[in-house]
N, C-alpha and C positions, 0 to 999 in steps of 0.2 A: 549394432546401431544402424537404423535406416538412414539413407542419405536424404537430405532435404531436396525436394523437387523445386529447383530454382526456375522462376518464370520471368524474371525481370520486372522492373517497376512499370514500364509501359504496358506489359501484358497483364500485370496484376490490376492496374488501373482500369484497363479495358474490361477485364473479367468482372471487376467490381461494378462498373457502370452497367454492364449487360445484366448482371444479377439483379441490380436494383430495378432496372427497366422491366425485366421478366416478372419480377414479383410486385411490380407497380408500387415500389417503395422509394423513399428518399431519406437522406440523412437528416435526422432531427436535431437541430441546434440545441433545443431545450434539454436533450438527453446527452449532449456532448458527443454525438456520434461522428467519429472520424475513423475511417477504416484503414488499417495498416496495409500499405502496398509496397513496402521496402523489403526486398528479399534478404538483404544483408541483416537488417534488424530482426527479421523473422528467424534467421539462422542463429543470431546472437541469443534471442530469447530461448530457443530450443536448447542450445548448448548450455546456457547458464542454468537451466532447470535440471540438468543431469538426470533425465528420465530413464526409468527401467520399467519392465513389464509388471513389476510389483507395485508401482506407484498409483496412488489415487490422486487425481488433480481436480481442483475446483478452479474453473475459469469464470471470471466475471466479465460480462459484456462481450460475448463471443461474436456479435455482429453477424457477418455473413459466413462465419465458420472457417476462414482461411487458416487461422492459427489452430482452431479446434481440430481440423483434419490432421495437422502435423502432430498434435498432442496425441490424438487417437492412434496414430501409427506406432507410438513409442510407449505410452503408459498403459497400465492395466485397466483403469477406469477413469472416465472424464465426467465431471458434473459441470455442465455449462449453464450458468444462471443469467437469464436475459429478461430485462424488465419490459422491453418492447414486445407486446403480444404478437404483432404481425411478424416480426423477425423470429420470435420463438417458434411460431407455427411453421415458418419457412424452413428453419433449421431442422425441425423434426423430419421434414421431407428430404432435404438435401443431404442430411447425415444419416438417413435410414439404413445405409449400407455399413454403418459403424455401430455394431452392437454394444460396444463398450462406452458409448456416449449417451448420457441422460440429459435432456434439455429441461430446465426448470424455469418456468415463466413466473418469476417473482422479483421483487425489489431486494437486492442483496442487503440493504440496510435494515430490512424488516425480517430477515431470515438469519438463523444462527448456524454455525458449522455442524452442530450435532444433528439438526434437522436435515441438512443436505446429505450428510453421510448416511443417515438412516434411510434416505430415499433410494440408496443403491445397496442397501443391506449391510452398511458399515456399523461399527459400534464405537464405544468410548475409547477403545484402544487403537482405533484406526489412525495410522499416521498418514498425513496428506500434505500436498503442496498446493500453493496458490500461484497460478500463472495468469496474468491478465494485462490487457491493454486498457487501463483505467480511464474513464471519462474524467477530464480535468476537474469538473465541478464537484465530484465526490471522491476524488483520489485519497485525500487525507482521512476522510470518514471511513472508507473501505479498509484502509490500513488499520485504523483503530479497531474496527469491527472484528477483524481476525486476530490481531495481536492481543486484544483484551478478552478474547473468547475463552470459555472454559476449556474447550478443546482447540489448542493452537496448532497452526501448521508447523512443519519442521523447516519449511523453506518458502519464501515468496520471491517471485520474479515478476516485476511489474513495470509497465511503461507509464511514466507520469511526466508532467510538465518539467522542463529542464531546471527551472529555478527551484521547484519543489524537490527534485532529486538532489540538488546541491545542498539544500537545507537538511535533508535527511542524513546526508553523509558528512555534514559540517563538523569541524573540531572546535574545541574551546577557543573563543575569539570571534567565532561567527555562528555560535549556537543559537537556536531558536526553540520555541516550545515544541515544534515538530521534531527538531533534532533530538531533544531529550525524550520525547514520546516514543520515537522509533528505536533509539539506541538503548533505552531501558529494557526493551524486549528482544532486540536482536542486533546483529552486526550488518549494517548496510554498506554496499559497495556499488559504485556506478560502473556498469558493464560497458556501456557505449551510449553515444548520443545519436538521435534521429532527427534529421532536418524536417521542417514543416512539409517539405515536398514528399516525405515518406508516407503521407496520409492522403486519403481522399474522402471528402473534400479537405483541402489544406487548412489547418488551423493557423492562427496568427503567430504562434510561438513554436519553438523547437521542443523536442521531448528527449527523454533519457530512459534507458533500461536500468533498473536497479535490482540488485539481488540482495535479499535480506535473509541471513541465516539466523533463525530464531533460537534463542537460548533455552535450555531446559529450565533454568531459573533466571529471573531478572538480573540485569548487570549489577545492581546494587540491592542489598537486602533492606527492605523497609517493612514495618509491621502492617501498614495500611496503604495500599497503592492509591486509593482514592484520596486519602489525606496527603500523600506525597505529591500527587499532581495538583492538588489544590494550592499547595505552597509554591510549586513551580509556576503555575499559572499566575499566582499572585506576584511572583518575582518578575514575570514578563509582562505585567499589566501596563507598564510604562517603560519599554525597553531602552528608550533613549536617555532615561534618567539614571542617576547613580542607584546602585542596588538598594540602599537603605530607603530611598524615597519611593522606588518602585514597589518594594515589599510592603511599605507602610500603606501605600494606596491600595494594593491588591489584597492585602490581608486585613485592611481596615484597622490598623493599629497606628500608634504615634510613630513619628520618625525617630524619636529617641528610643522607643522600645525596639524598633527594627534595627537600629544601630547596635543596641546592646545584644540583640539576638545574633547578629552577624559576628560580633566580637567573641561571643561564647563559641561560635562555630569556627573561629579562627580565620575569618574571611574579612578582608578590607571592605568597609562599607562604601567606599568610593568606586569600587569596581562596577562594571556594567553587567547586566544579567547574561549577555552573550558570551562572557569570558569564563563562566563557571562550568566545571566538569560535572559528570553525574555523581561522583563521589562527594563533591562539594555541595551539590543540591541535597544529597542524602543527609549530610551533616546539618544543613540548615533545617531540614524537615525534623530531624531528631531533636534539635535544640528547641524548635517551636513546639513540638509535642510535649517535651519535658516541662516546658514553661506552663503549658496549659493543664498539666496533670495536677 
């Protein structure tokens, strides 16, 4: 294992500013560009990813390539997808000495994993990891993009907004639609928190590093994943209401029918959506499906 080259926050900030000036670039607020300058966080990301020379890594939003360089020193292949054309062009030059890095200038939300793997000679059997400092405004969408892909990663290590990370790892009692969506596909764990000062320019909120170990099969077995999440979304349509009222609103059924549905599922109609476990949501989905058949 290579040792991380620690530079210190001030040095990383200085390096980032110089790189932006040299390239005549600036961080674009519209793209949520905040460049990581916290050496401790960088080390945590690298450690959590448990990289080997056999790994293929997809990095989303490589920015100026500070994390990319460290990934390239450890993994076999890096596919760095960058939507900003000027940054992508700059990365191709600054990382020219890293033959195992491929820069892809595309929107990750308009590209699937299979296409990215094919770009480096991969195939449908290729196992890969996602390591990324995700822009806040597309964080949840990127997670869904990979977890719902036909070719899923085996592991994701991502930096997201602190509150989003806490939702991802929440337990029944504080669950949300995001909690269910992530935990359906994998096991999330918060690795560490990053203060706003760990980025340049500084965002208004703190962040967290989350590791998600993706399951070979979803946490609960359902016949139709799309149908399952339709029911879950329905249940969270009015999260402050009791479950039977929220389900009635979200699924466009009567409150009486929603209450009967929950009774068949063995779930108290007065509970809040945030209290249900994945197994309980699966029971609600199965009862709803049986009723409609």
